[in-house]
C-alpha positions in Angstrom: 0.0 0.1 0.0 1.4 3.3 -1.0 2.0 5.6 1.9 1.6 9.3 1.7 3.5 11.2 4.2 3.1 15.1 4.7 5.8 17.4 5.7 4.3 17.7 9.2 4.4 13.9 9.9 7.7 13.3 8.9 9.2 16.6 10.6 7.3 14.7 13.8 9.2 11.3 13.2 12.7 13.1 12.5 12.3 15.1 15.7 11.6 12.0 17.6 14.4 10.1 16.4 16.8 13.0 17.3 15.3 12.9 21.3 16.4 9.3 20.9 12.7 8.1 21.5 10.9 5.3 19.7 10.4 6.1 15.8 7.1 5.3 14.3 7.2 3.1 11.4 5.9 3.8 7.7 3.2 1.2 8.7 2.3 3.1 11.9 2.4 6.4 10.3 0.2 5.1 7.5 -2.3 3.5 10.1 -2.2 7.1 11.9 -3.0 8.5 8.7 -6.0 6.2 8.3 -7.2 7.2 11.5 -7.2 10.6 11.3 -9.4 10.5 7.8 -11.8 7.9 9.4 -12.2 10.4 12.4 -12.8 13.4 10.2 -15.2 11.5 8.0 -16.9 10.6 11.6 -17.1 14.0 12.7 -18.6 15.3 9.0 -21.1 12.5 9.4 -22.0 13.9 13.2 -22.5 17.2 12.1 -24.6 16.3 9.0 -27.2 14.6 11.6 -27.3 17.5 14.2 -29.5 20.0 12.6 -28.9 22.0 15.7 -25.0 22.5 15.2 -25.7 22.9 11.6 -27.8 25.9 12.4 -25.2 27.2 14.6 -22.2 27.1 12.1 -24.5 28.4 9.5 -25.2 31.7 11.8 -21.4 31.8 12.4 -20.4 31.3 8.8 -22.9 34.1 7.7 -21.6 36.2 10.2 -18.2 36.0 8.8 -19.0 36.6 5.4 -21.1 39.6 6.4 -18.5 41.2 8.9 -15.3 39.8 7.0 -13.1 40.2 10.5 -9.6 40.2 10.0 -8.9 37.7 12.6 -11.1 35.1 12.5 -9.8 33.2 15.2 -10.6 35.8 17.7 -13.8 36.5 16.1 -14.8 32.8 16.6 -14.1 33.2 20.0 -16.3 36.0 20.8 -19.0 34.7 18.7 -19.3 31.4 20.6 -18.2 32.9 24.0 -21.9 34.9 23.7 -23.6 31.7 23.3 -22.0 29.8 26.1 -23.2 30.2 29.9 -21.2 30.5 32.8 -23.2 28.0 34.7 -22.8 25.3 31.8 -19.6 23.1 32.1 -18.4 20.2 29.5 -20.8 17.6 29.1 -20.4 14.2 31.1 -19.7 16.6 34.3 -23.0 15.6 35.8 -24.1 12.0 36.8 -22.1 8.8 36.6 -19.4 8.1 38.9 -17.4 10.9 40.7 -13.6 11.5 40.0 -11.4 10.3 42.6 -8.8 12.5 44.1 -6.0 11.3 46.4 -3.7 13.7 48.2 -0.7 12.3 50.0 1.7 9.1 49.3 3.6 11.1 46.7 5.9 8.7 46.8 3.5 5.8 45.0 2.5 5.3 41.7 -1.3 5.0 42.6 -2.7 5.1 39.3 -0.8 1.9 38.3 -1.5 0.5 41.8 -5.4 0.4 41.7 -5.4 -0.3 37.8 -3.6 -3.6 38.6 -6.2 -4.2 41.5 -8.8 -3.1 39.6 -8.0 -3.6 36.0 -9.4 -1.0 33.3 -11.1 1.3 35.9 -9.0 4.4 36.3 -7.4 6.9 34.2 -5.7 10.0 34.9 -7.1 13.4 32.9 -4.2 15.2 31.0 -3.0 18.0 33.3 -2.1 21.4 32.0 0.9 23.3 33.1 2.7 26.7 32.9 6.3 25.2 33.4 8.2 24.8 29.6 7.8 21.5 28.0 10.7 19.1 28.9 12.4 16.0 26.5 10.3 13.3 27.6 7.0 15.6 27.4 4.5 14.5 24.6 2.4 18.2 24.6 -1.2 17.1 24.3 -0.7 13.4 25.1 1.1 13.5 28.5 0.9 16.9 29.4 -0.8 20.2 28.1 1.4 23.9 28.1 -0.3 27.0 28.3 1.0 30.3 29.4 0.4 31.6 32.9 -1.8 34.3 31.7 -3.9 31.7 29.8 -4.5 29.5 32.4 -5.1 32.1 34.6 -7.6 33.6 32.6 -9.4 30.4 31.8 -9.4 29.6 35.5 -11.3 32.5 36.2 -13.8 31.7 33.5 -14.5 28.2 35.9 -12.8 25.6 33.1 -10.6 24.1 35.9 -11.7 21.8 38.4 -8.7 22.7 40.1 -5.0 25.0 39.6 -2.3 25.1 42.3 1.4 25.4 42.2 3.7 22.4 40.7 5.3 20.5 43.8 8.6 19.6 41.3 11.8 20.3 43.0 13.1 22.4 40.5 9.8 24.6 40.4 10.2 28.1 39.7 6.3 29.2 40.9 4.6 27.2 37.8 1.1 26.4 37.7 -0.8 23.0 37.1 -4.3 22.1 36.9 -6.9 19.7 35.4 -9.5 21.1 33.4 -13.2 19.8 33.5 -12.9 19.0 29.8 -10.3 16.9 30.6 -12.4 15.0 33.5 -15.0 15.1 30.8 -12.8 13.0 28.6 -11.9 10.1 30.7 -15.8 10.0 31.8 -16.7 9.7 28.1 -14.4 6.7 27.9 -16.4 4.8 30.7 -13.4 5.1 33.1 -13.0 7.0 36.7 -10.9 10.0 36.6 -8.2 9.9 39.2 -6.2 12.7 40.1 -3.5 12.0 42.4 -2.4 15.7 43.4 -1.1 17.7 46.5 -3.3 18.6 49.6 -3.8 22.1 48.3 -4.9 21.2 44.9 -7.7 18.7 46.4 -9.1 21.2 48.6 -9.4 23.5 45.6 -11.0 20.3 43.7 -13.4 19.9 47.0 -15.0 23.4 46.1 -15.6 23.3 42.5 -19.2 23.4 41.9 -19.3 22.6 38.3 -19.2 18.8 38.5 -21.8 16.9 40.0 -21.6 14.4 41.8 -18.6 16.0 43.3 -15.2 14.4 43.5 -14.6 11.9 45.9 -11.7 12.8 48.0 -9.1 10.7 50.1 -6.0 12.2 52.0 -3.3 9.7 53.3 -1.0 10.5 55.6 1.5 9.3 58.4 2.6 10.4 61.9 5.3 12.6 60.7 3.0 15.3 59.7 -0.2 14.8 60.6 -3.1 17.2 59.0 -4.7 20.3 60.5 -8.4 20.0 61.3 -9.2 22.5 58.9 -7.3 20.2 56.3 -9.5 17.3 57.0 -12.8 19.0 56.6 -12.5 18.9 53.2 -12.0 15.3 52.8 -14.4 12.3 52.6 -11.9 9.5 53.7 -8.6 9.8 55.7 -6.3 6.8 55.9 -3.7 6.7 58.4 -1.0 4.1 57.9 2.6 3.5 58.2 3.1 0.1 56.2 2.8 0.8 52.5 0.8 -3.2 52.3 -1.7 -1.6 55.0 -2.0 1.5 53.4 -3.0 0.1 49.8 -5.3 -2.4 51.6 -7.6 0.5 53.1 -7.5 2.3 49.9 -8.9 -0.8 47.9 -11.3 -1.2 50.7 -12.4 2.7 50.6 -12.4 2.3 46.8 -14.6 -0.6 47.0 -17.0 0.8 49.3 -17.6 4.1 47.2 -17.2 2.3 43.9 -19.2 -0.5 44.1 -18.7 -1.6 40.3 -14.7 -2.1 41.7 -16.0 -4.9 43.5 -16.7 -7.0 40.2 -13.2 -6.0 38.9 -11.0 -6.7 41.3 -8.1 -8.6 40.6 -6.6 -10.8 43.7 
């Protein structure tokens, strides 16, 4: 089968090779291009079936032809912002299983641990940060990157479940957060969003009123730094265990109690 490679795809392959990462084969690139074509066709077919969306797009197109703005992107942002309500979040943010927010036990890979015990149950939303990308980062896949101004603007507009300072050792005050859209994407895949974040960010998530039911928040700590009373009031469950095995058993028990479907998926 003949493979047609665009300049953008080739540059991506060369860039990945220069970084010493895995390189896509020609067959894989061909499959990627085919998947993009199929996805585009599905999107077009969906729009054709949705009369309301067709009317919205027709109205926007007519406005462009009439006003002829110099910057189409800014004009589109203003046009659709006027249609949006500040009380309406992304779809799939109401109903279903709530997101699971865990604070503490930073040294443990809790997403991997829980998915080994409850296969195909939890997924981590792609977070957004203001720090510069690193070589191992894959923008849009492992992390999204925004300027500080854009992230603050989106946060004020109510587009985030939580935002806080990064906890990395070399941090220079950069911010990191989870958008409501990222949470909705996980729920759309039939999985439970899992956020393993700092205590401060978990408290911010507990105060978000745009997601129903609200996230289920778990605080894990030991006797070295017990939480203050004002902190514990923001959490639904507090786990105090010194031993890792006991901690993981307690966490699994909590998850099965609050997420009944996990009991049927448990791998022992």
